[in-house]
C-alpha positions as CSV (number, residue, x, y, z in Angstrom):
1,M,-19.7,-50.8,11.7
2,E,-18.9,-47.8,9.6
3,L,-17.1,-45.0,11.3
4,M,-17.6,-41.5,10.0
5,T,-15.2,-38.7,10.8
6,T,-15.4,-35.1,9.9
7,F,-12.1,-33.4,9.1
8,Q,-11.9,-29.9,10.4
9,P,-8.6,-28.2,9.5
10,N,-7.1,-25.5,11.7
11,W,-6.8,-23.2,8.7
12,T,-9.1,-21.6,6.2
13,I,-8.6,-20.5,2.6
14,P,-10.9,-18.0,0.9
15,P,-12.5,-18.9,-2.4
16,G,-10.5,-16.1,-3.9
17,A,-7.5,-18.3,-3.7
18,T,-9.2,-20.7,-6.1
19,V,-10.0,-17.8,-8.4
20,L,-6.4,-16.7,-8.3
21,D,-5.2,-20.2,-9.1
22,L,-7.5,-20.4,-12.1
23,L,-6.3,-17.0,-13.4
24,R,-2.7,-18.1,-13.1
25,E,-3.4,-21.4,-14.9
26,R,-5.0,-19.5,-17.8
27,G,-2.5,-16.6,-17.9
28,K,-5.1,-14.0,-17.1
29,G,-4.8,-10.9,-14.9
30,V,-7.0,-9.2,-12.4
31,E,-8.1,-6.6,-14.9
32,E,-9.3,-9.2,-17.3
33,L,-11.4,-10.8,-14.6
34,A,-12.9,-7.5,-13.7
35,Q,-13.9,-6.9,-17.3
36,A,-15.3,-10.4,-17.7
37,T,-17.4,-10.1,-14.5
38,H,-18.3,-6.5,-15.0
39,K,-16.9,-5.7,-11.5
40,D,-14.9,-2.9,-10.1
41,I,-11.2,-4.0,-9.9
42,T,-11.0,-3.0,-6.2
43,S,-13.9,-5.4,-5.5
44,V,-12.1,-8.2,-7.4
45,S,-8.9,-7.7,-5.3
46,R,-10.9,-7.7,-2.1
47,L,-12.6,-10.9,-3.2
48,L,-9.3,-12.6,-3.9
49,F,-8.1,-11.8,-0.4
50,G,-11.4,-13.0,1.2
51,V,-12.3,-9.5,2.4
52,E,-15.4,-9.1,0.2
53,P,-18.0,-11.8,0.5
54,L,-18.8,-14.0,-2.5
55,T,-22.4,-13.3,-3.1
56,A,-24.9,-15.0,-5.4
57,D,-24.2,-12.3,-8.0
58,W,-20.5,-13.0,-7.7
59,A,-21.1,-16.7,-8.1
60,E,-23.0,-16.2,-11.3
61,S,-20.3,-14.0,-12.7
62,L,-17.5,-16.3,-11.7
63,A,-19.3,-19.3,-13.2
64,Q,-19.5,-17.5,-16.5
65,A,-15.9,-16.2,-16.5
66,L,-14.1,-19.1,-15.0
67,G,-16.4,-22.1,-15.2
68,A,-17.8,-24.4,-12.5
69,S,-21.4,-23.8,-11.3
70,P,-22.7,-20.9,-9.2
71,A,-23.4,-23.5,-6.5
72,F,-19.8,-24.5,-6.4
73,W,-18.6,-21.0,-5.7
74,L,-21.3,-20.5,-3.1
75,R,-20.3,-23.7,-1.3
76,R,-16.7,-22.5,-1.3
77,E,-17.8,-19.2,0.3
78,E,-20.0,-21.0,2.8
79,R,-17.2,-23.3,3.9
80,Y,-14.8,-20.4,4.2
81,R,-17.1,-18.3,6.4
82,A,-18.0,-21.4,8.5
83,D,-14.3,-22.2,9.0
84,L,-13.7,-18.6,9.8
85,Q,-16.4,-18.5,12.5
86,R,-15.1,-21.8,14.0
87,L,-11.5,-20.8,14.0
88,C,-12.0,-17.2,15.2
89,E,-13.4,-18.5,18.5
90,L,-10.9,-17.2,21.2
91,P,-10.1,-18.9,24.5
92,A,-11.3,-15.8,26.4
93,E,-13.5,-13.0,25.2
94,E,-11.3,-10.3,26.7
95,N,-8.5,-11.4,24.3
96,N,-10.7,-10.6,21.4
97,A,-11.7,-7.2,22.8
98,T,-8.1,-6.3,23.5
99,W,-7.1,-7.1,19.9
100,L,-9.9,-5.1,18.4
101,D,-9.3,-2.2,20.8
102,D,-5.7,-2.0,19.7
103,L,-6.6,-1.5,16.0
104,P,-7.6,1.8,14.4
105,L,-11.0,0.2,13.7
106,R,-12.9,3.4,13.4
107,D,-10.7,4.6,10.5
108,M,-10.6,1.1,9.0
109,I,-14.3,1.1,8.8
110,R,-14.5,4.7,7.6
111,Y,-12.0,4.1,4.8
112,G,-14.0,1.0,3.7
113,W,-11.3,-1.5,4.5
114,V,-13.5,-3.4,7.0
115,Q,-17.2,-3.6,7.1
116,Q,-18.8,-3.0,10.5
117,G,-20.9,-5.9,11.7
118,Q,-24.1,-6.0,13.6
119,S,-22.1,-7.2,16.7
120,T,-18.6,-7.1,18.0
121,R,-18.3,-10.7,17.0
122,E,-19.3,-10.1,13.4
123,T,-16.9,-7.2,13.2
124,A,-14.1,-9.4,14.6
125,L,-14.8,-11.9,11.9
126,N,-14.5,-9.2,9.2
127,V,-11.2,-8.0,10.8
128,C,-9.9,-11.6,10.6
129,A,-10.9,-11.8,6.9
130,F,-9.2,-8.5,6.3
131,F,-5.9,-9.5,7.8
132,G,-6.1,-13.1,6.6
133,V,-5.8,-14.5,10.1
134,T,-8.1,-16.5,12.4
135,N,-7.6,-15.0,15.8
136,A,-5.5,-12.6,17.8
137,E,-2.6,-15.0,18.2
138,S,-2.3,-15.8,14.5
139,Y,-2.5,-12.0,13.9
140,K,0.4,-11.4,16.3
141,K,2.4,-14.2,14.8
142,K,1.9,-13.0,11.2
143,Y,2.9,-9.4,12.0
144,Q,5.3,-10.0,14.9
145,S,8.5,-8.9,13.0
146,L,6.7,-5.9,11.6
147,L,5.2,-4.8,15.0
148,S,8.6,-5.3,16.7
149,S,10.5,-3.4,14.1
150,A,8.0,-0.5,13.9
151,A,8.1,-0.1,17.7
152,Y,11.9,-0.3,17.8
153,R,12.5,2.3,15.1
154,S,10.1,4.9,16.5
155,S,10.9,7.6,19.0
156,V,9.1,7.7,22.3
157,T,7.6,11.1,21.6
158,Y,6.1,10.1,18.3
159,A,5.6,6.3,18.9
160,P,3.0,5.0,16.4
161,R,0.5,2.2,17.0
162,P,2.2,-0.8,15.4
163,S,-1.3,-2.3,14.8
164,A,-2.2,0.8,12.8
165,V,1.0,0.3,10.7
166,A,0.0,-3.3,10.2
167,A,-3.5,-2.3,9.0
168,W,-2.1,0.3,6.6
169,L,0.4,-2.2,5.1
170,R,-2.3,-4.9,4.8
171,Q,-4.5,-2.5,2.9
172,G,-1.6,-1.8,0.6
173,E,-1.1,-5.5,0.0
174,I,-4.8,-5.9,-0.9
175,A,-4.7,-2.8,-3.2
176,A,-1.6,-4.1,-4.9
177,G,-3.5,-7.3,-5.7
178,A,-5.7,-5.2,-8.0
179,I,-2.7,-4.1,-10.1
180,D,-1.4,-6.3,-12.9
181,C,2.3,-5.8,-13.3
182,M,5.0,-6.9,-15.7
183,P,7.8,-9.0,-14.0
184,W,10.2,-6.9,-11.9
185,S,12.9,-5.2,-14.0
186,D,15.7,-3.1,-12.5
187,V,16.6,-1.9,-16.0
188,A,13.0,-0.8,-16.8
189,L,12.7,1.2,-13.6
190,R,16.0,3.0,-14.1
191,D,14.9,3.8,-17.7
192,S,11.7,5.2,-16.4
193,L,13.2,7.8,-13.9
194,D,13.0,10.7,-16.4
195,A,9.3,10.0,-17.1
196,I,8.5,9.8,-13.4
197,R,10.4,13.0,-12.8
198,A,8.4,14.8,-15.5
199,L,5.2,13.9,-13.7
200,T,6.2,16.1,-10.7
201,R,5.1,19.2,-12.8
202,E,1.5,18.0,-12.9
203,P,-0.3,19.4,-9.9
204,D,-3.4,17.3,-10.1
205,P,-3.1,13.8,-8.3
206,T,-6.1,12.5,-10.2
207,R,-4.1,12.9,-13.4
208,F,-0.6,12.0,-12.3
209,I,-1.4,9.0,-10.1
210,P,-2.8,6.8,-12.9
211,E,0.2,7.6,-15.1
212,L,2.6,7.0,-12.2
213,Q,0.9,3.6,-11.5
214,S,1.2,2.7,-15.2
215,I,4.9,3.5,-15.4
216,F,5.6,1.5,-12.2
217,A,3.5,-1.5,-13.3
218,R,5.6,-1.8,-16.5
219,C,8.6,-2.2,-14.2
220,G,7.1,-4.8,-12.0
221,V,6.1,-2.4,-9.2
222,A,2.6,-1.9,-7.9
223,M,2.1,1.6,-6.7
224,V,-0.7,2.1,-4.2
225,V,-2.1,5.0,-2.3
226,A,-3.7,4.3,1.1
227,R,-4.6,6.9,3.7
228,A,-2.8,6.3,7.0
229,P,-5.2,5.5,9.9
230,E,-4.8,7.1,13.3
231,G,-1.6,6.0,14.9
232,C,0.2,5.3,11.6
233,R,2.9,7.9,10.8
234,A,4.2,6.3,7.7
235,S,4.4,8.4,4.6
236,G,5.7,5.6,2.4
237,A,6.7,1.9,2.4
238,T,8.6,-0.4,0.0
239,R,8.7,-4.2,-0.1
240,F,8.7,-7.1,-2.5
241,L,5.7,-9.4,-2.4
242,D,7.6,-12.0,-4.4
243,N,10.5,-12.1,-6.8
244,N,8.5,-10.5,-9.6
245,K,6.4,-7.9,-7.8
246,A,7.4,-5.0,-5.6
247,V,5.0,-2.5,-3.8
248,V,5.5,1.2,-3.3
249,Q,2.9,2.3,-0.9
250,L,2.2,6.0,-0.3
251,S,0.0,7.7,2.3
252,F,0.0,11.4,1.1
253,R,0.6,12.1,4.8
254,Y,2.0,15.6,4.1
255,L,-0.3,16.5,1.2
256,S,2.2,18.7,-0.5
257,D,4.2,18.0,-3.7
258,D,7.7,18.4,-2.3
259,Q,7.1,15.8,0.4
260,F,5.2,13.4,-1.8
261,W,7.6,13.3,-4.7
262,F,10.7,13.1,-2.5
263,T,9.1,10.1,-0.8
264,V,8.4,8.5,-4.2
265,F,12.1,8.8,-5.3
266,H,13.2,7.8,-1.8
267,E,11.2,4.5,-2.1
268,V,12.5,4.0,-5.6
269,G,16.0,4.3,-4.1
270,H,15.2,1.5,-1.7
271,I,13.9,-0.8,-4.5
272,L,17.0,-0.2,-6.7
273,L,19.7,-0.1,-4.0
274,H,18.7,-2.4,-1.1
275,A,17.8,-5.9,-0.1
276,H,14.5,-7.2,-1.5
277,E,13.6,-9.2,1.6
278,D,13.4,-6.1,3.8
279,L,10.5,-3.7,4.5
280,Y,11.3,0.0,4.4
281,L,9.0,2.3,6.3
282,E,9.3,6.0,5.5
283,G,8.5,8.1,8.5
284,L,9.2,5.4,11.1
285,E,12.8,4.5,10.3
286,D,16.1,5.6,11.8
287,R,16.8,8.6,9.5
288,N,20.5,8.2,10.1
289,S,20.7,4.6,9.1
290,K,22.9,3.8,6.1
291,A,20.0,2.6,4.0
292,E,17.9,5.7,4.7
293,L,20.8,8.1,3.9
294,E,21.5,6.2,0.7
295,A,17.8,6.5,-0.3
296,D,17.7,10.2,0.5
297,D,20.9,10.8,-1.6
298,F,19.4,8.8,-4.5
299,A,16.2,10.8,-4.4
300,L,18.0,14.2,-4.3
301,K,20.4,13.3,-7.1
302,T,17.7,11.8,-9.3
303,L,15.3,14.8,-8.9
304,F,18.1,17.2,-9.8
305,A,19.9,15.0,-12.3
306,K,19.6,17.6,-15.1
307,V,21.2,20.4,-13.2
308,G,23.2,18.7,-10.4
309,V,22.5,19.0,-6.7
310,D,25.0,21.8,-6.4
311,A,22.5,24.0,-8.2
312,L,20.7,24.4,-4.9
313,D,23.7,26.2,-3.5
314,R,23.6,29.2,-5.9
315,G,22.1,31.6,-3.3
316,I,18.6,31.3,-4.7
317,Q,16.5,33.9,-2.9
318,S,13.6,34.9,-5.2
319,K,10.5,33.1,-6.7
320,F,11.9,33.8,-10.2
321,E,15.1,32.0,-9.4
322,I,13.2,29.1,-7.9
323,A,10.9,28.9,-11.0
324,R,13.9,29.0,-13.4
325,L,15.8,26.3,-11.5
326,A,12.6,24.1,-11.5
327,R,12.3,24.5,-15.3
328,Q,15.9,23.6,-15.8
329,A,15.6,20.6,-13.6
330,G,12.3,19.5,-15.1
331,I,10.6,19.3,-11.7
332,S,7.9,21.3,-9.8
333,P,8.9,24.6,-8.1
334,G,7.5,23.1,-4.9
335,I,10.3,20.5,-4.8
336,V,12.9,23.1,-5.2
337,V,11.4,25.1,-2.3
338,G,11.3,22.0,-0.1
339,R,14.9,21.0,-0.8
340,L,16.1,24.6,-0.2
341,Q,14.2,24.6,3.1
342,D,15.6,21.2,4.0
343,K,19.2,22.3,3.4
344,G,18.6,25.4,5.5
345,L,19.2,27.8,2.6
346,I,15.8,29.5,3.1
347,P,13.5,29.7,6.1
348,Y,10.7,27.0,6.3
349,K,8.1,29.8,6.2
350,H,9.3,31.2,2.9
351,F,7.8,30.4,-0.6
352,N,5.4,27.7,0.6
353,Y,2.8,29.2,-1.7
354,M,4.9,27.7,-4.6
355,K,4.2,24.2,-3.4
356,A,1.2,22.2,-4.8
357,R,-1.2,21.2,-2.1
358,Y,-3.3,18.1,-2.2
359,A,-6.6,17.3,-0.6
360,W,-8.1,13.9,0.2
361,S,-10.8,12.9,-2.3
362,E,-12.0,9.9,-4.3
363,G,-9.0,10.4,-6.5
364,L,-6.6,9.7,-3.7
365,H,-8.2,6.6,-2.3
């Protein structure tokens, strides 16, 4: 008698993992695949992470770009979705509802991170695909250290929703997957500080963000911008995805040039000065910790490297003096205003009109 058994693993892997393996074998990047398939690079990244479904159109494109048949790619997608549905069954329905209720789901859908399904169940499956988990328990296990540290570092008054921080960071990870980087180089990043500082004088984010991303990518750093969902107070985050790729994630939470650029150089300070295995969250951390004080000091000294930090103590009281110091330092006047305010040298209400203000648009997503 012949016995037939069906192996059902307790994990699932999106077809994008196979795509990524083939790209690595052939020494190709995400941008090359986007060009070969005539797809938006964001869609390519979402496919690699299993967030975007592999449709018949995708199957045809992958077959032409990477080989195998369209049927092969569709079978991989079918198996992934079937395993996802099987594994995302929870012991009790209320566990599923509690997990979803704790997420900033409305913003995640509004920002296009997760597609809203025809039912709560379908939405739950989409959320599982977004996080790369199979149920509430695996989600908690994957983000336990993050959720614990975020809750520990925050004040009671301004306590964030750790799940919102997790969602924001996951979106940053997915967005970073769309950026091809050179291998991480401490030397290259240090050599790029002058070029990054010069970008502070460009007021238009749609112009300076692509250039900033390009500079960072040449140093092995993927710079991504992701709007913070409700409950996430982070303005920036720094971490290494592996030994050759770091991520600097920015939220534009304050939408002004002084806050944005100080955060950029603060995160660069973490990359250059601190342990690569740690996650640094700007806006949630203990501001008096050694690492945060060192990152603040690095940002201030780097921004004012051409004139010295002591230049802020010259009794600057007019817009003309602010503009002159900004020109000498090679930075935007708004940064000078922000640092003078932070040091208590001018009131917080003074000279704010000299800061560049940003607004959320397609260029910031």
